[in-house]
C-alpha positions as CSV (number, residue, x, y, z in Angstrom):
1,M,-278.5,-234.0,-15.5
2,I,-280.9,-231.0,-17.8
3,V,-283.4,-229.0,-15.6
4,N,-285.6,-227.4,-18.3
5,S,-288.1,-225.1,-15.6
6,E,-288.3,-223.8,-12.6
7,Q,-290.0,-225.9,-11.3
8,E,-288.2,-229.3,-12.1
9,M,-285.2,-227.0,-10.5
10,L,-287.4,-226.5,-7.3
11,A,-287.9,-230.7,-7.8
12,L,-283.8,-230.8,-7.7
13,G,-283.4,-229.2,-4.5
14,R,-285.9,-230.6,-2.9
15,E,-284.5,-234.0,-3.9
16,Y,-280.9,-232.9,-2.3
17,A,-282.2,-231.9,0.9
18,K,-282.5,-235.8,1.5
19,S,-279.3,-236.5,0.5
20,L,-277.9,-234.1,3.3
21,T,-276.0,-235.6,5.4
22,D,-271.8,-235.0,6.2
23,T,-271.4,-233.0,3.2
24,R,-273.1,-229.7,4.3
25,I,-271.3,-227.1,2.9
26,I,-272.5,-226.2,-0.7
27,E,-271.1,-224.1,-3.2
28,L,-273.3,-222.7,-6.5
29,I,-271.5,-221.9,-9.1
30,G,-273.6,-220.7,-12.3
31,D,-274.3,-216.9,-13.9
32,V,-277.2,-214.0,-12.8
33,G,-280.4,-215.5,-13.4
34,A,-278.9,-219.5,-13.5
35,G,-281.3,-220.8,-11.0
36,K,-278.9,-220.4,-8.4
37,T,-281.5,-219.0,-5.1
38,T,-284.3,-221.5,-7.4
39,F,-281.9,-224.1,-6.0
40,V,-281.4,-223.1,-2.7
41,R,-285.6,-222.5,-2.6
42,G,-286.4,-226.2,-3.1
43,L,-283.8,-227.8,-0.5
44,A,-285.0,-225.5,1.9
45,E,-288.5,-226.8,0.8
46,G,-286.6,-230.5,1.4
47,L,-285.5,-229.5,4.6
48,D,-289.1,-228.2,5.7
49,I,-288.2,-224.2,5.9
50,K,-291.8,-222.5,5.7
51,E,-290.1,-218.8,5.4
52,A,-289.8,-217.6,2.1
53,I,-286.5,-217.5,0.3
54,T,-284.7,-214.4,-1.4
55,S,-281.6,-214.2,-3.1
56,P,-278.8,-212.6,-0.9
57,S,-277.6,-210.4,-3.1
58,F,-278.0,-207.2,-1.5
59,T,-277.1,-208.3,1.7
60,I,-275.5,-210.8,1.1
61,S,-276.3,-213.9,3.8
62,K,-279.5,-214.3,5.2
63,A,-279.7,-217.1,7.4
64,Y,-283.0,-219.6,7.7
65,A,-283.9,-221.6,11.7
66,L,-283.8,-225.6,10.7
67,P,-286.6,-227.5,12.1
68,Q,-284.2,-229.7,13.9
69,G,-281.6,-227.1,14.8
70,G,-278.9,-224.8,13.7
71,S,-280.1,-222.2,10.3
72,L,-279.4,-222.7,6.6
73,V,-277.3,-219.5,6.1
74,H,-277.4,-218.5,2.5
75,Y,-274.5,-216.3,1.3
76,D,-273.7,-214.6,-1.9
77,F,-270.6,-212.3,-2.0
78,Y,-271.1,-211.0,-6.0
79,R,-270.2,-207.9,-4.7
80,L,-267.5,-208.5,-2.4
81,A,-263.9,-208.6,-3.9
82,D,-262.4,-208.3,-0.2
83,P,-265.1,-210.1,2.5
84,G,-264.0,-208.4,5.1
85,L,-266.2,-209.2,8.1
86,M,-268.1,-211.3,6.2
87,A,-265.6,-213.5,6.1
88,E,-265.8,-213.7,10.1
89,D,-269.0,-214.5,9.8
90,L,-268.7,-217.7,7.3
91,E,-265.8,-219.2,9.4
92,E,-268.2,-219.0,12.5
93,N,-271.6,-220.3,10.9
94,L,-268.7,-223.1,8.5
95,S,-267.8,-223.5,12.8
96,N,-271.7,-225.4,14.0
97,P,-271.6,-228.4,12.8
98,N,-275.4,-228.2,12.5
99,N,-275.4,-225.2,10.0
100,I,-276.1,-225.9,6.3
101,I,-274.2,-223.2,4.5
102,I,-274.9,-222.2,0.7
103,I,-272.2,-220.4,-0.5
104,E,-272.9,-218.2,-4.1
105,W,-269.8,-216.3,-6.2
106,G,-267.6,-217.9,-3.6
107,S,-264.1,-217.6,-5.2
108,S,-263.5,-213.9,-2.4
109,V,-264.2,-217.1,0.5
110,A,-262.2,-220.5,-1.3
111,N,-259.6,-220.3,1.7
112,L,-262.0,-220.7,4.0
113,L,-264.5,-223.7,2.1
114,P,-262.8,-226.8,3.9
115,K,-261.7,-229.0,0.7
116,N,-264.8,-231.7,0.5
117,H,-267.2,-229.1,0.4
118,T,-270.0,-230.2,-2.4
119,V,-269.7,-227.9,-5.7
120,I,-273.0,-227.5,-7.5
121,K,-272.3,-226.1,-11.0
122,I,-275.7,-224.7,-13.3
123,E,-275.1,-224.0,-16.9
124,Y,-277.3,-222.4,-19.4
125,T,-278.1,-224.9,-22.3
126,E,-278.9,-224.2,-25.8
127,T,-282.3,-225.1,-25.1
128,N,-282.8,-222.4,-22.3
129,G,-282.6,-225.4,-19.9
130,R,-279.8,-225.2,-17.5
131,K,-277.5,-228.5,-17.1
132,V,-276.6,-229.2,-13.5
133,I,-273.7,-230.9,-12.7
134,I,-273.1,-231.7,-8.5
135,K,-269.4,-232.9,-7.4
């Protein structure tokens, strides 16, 4: 699917939130500025989270309470070749079935992710849009 604006990426995130059932672990793949956090903002809106969603690039993780219980936990491992203690934090959050986990730049924690997690790849297009592939 092709997304041509920030509003369309937000709408895609909101729509995707409606489809979340058993697969509650999402790995986002895309270059810096591709729209990963914008997608997460839309997802959070679709989950009725009222807090402002910001990129966890400098804090590594951010958690937002879900109205029905659990948390939306958003990780960004971009700056960590070795996740160290953050791997333990991720494992703890993965063990809670009420959590929804979003992971950016997840290669350093790939061994912790279940095989059936969802991968969403966001690529730039020649027309400055984004191609979004959900697997």
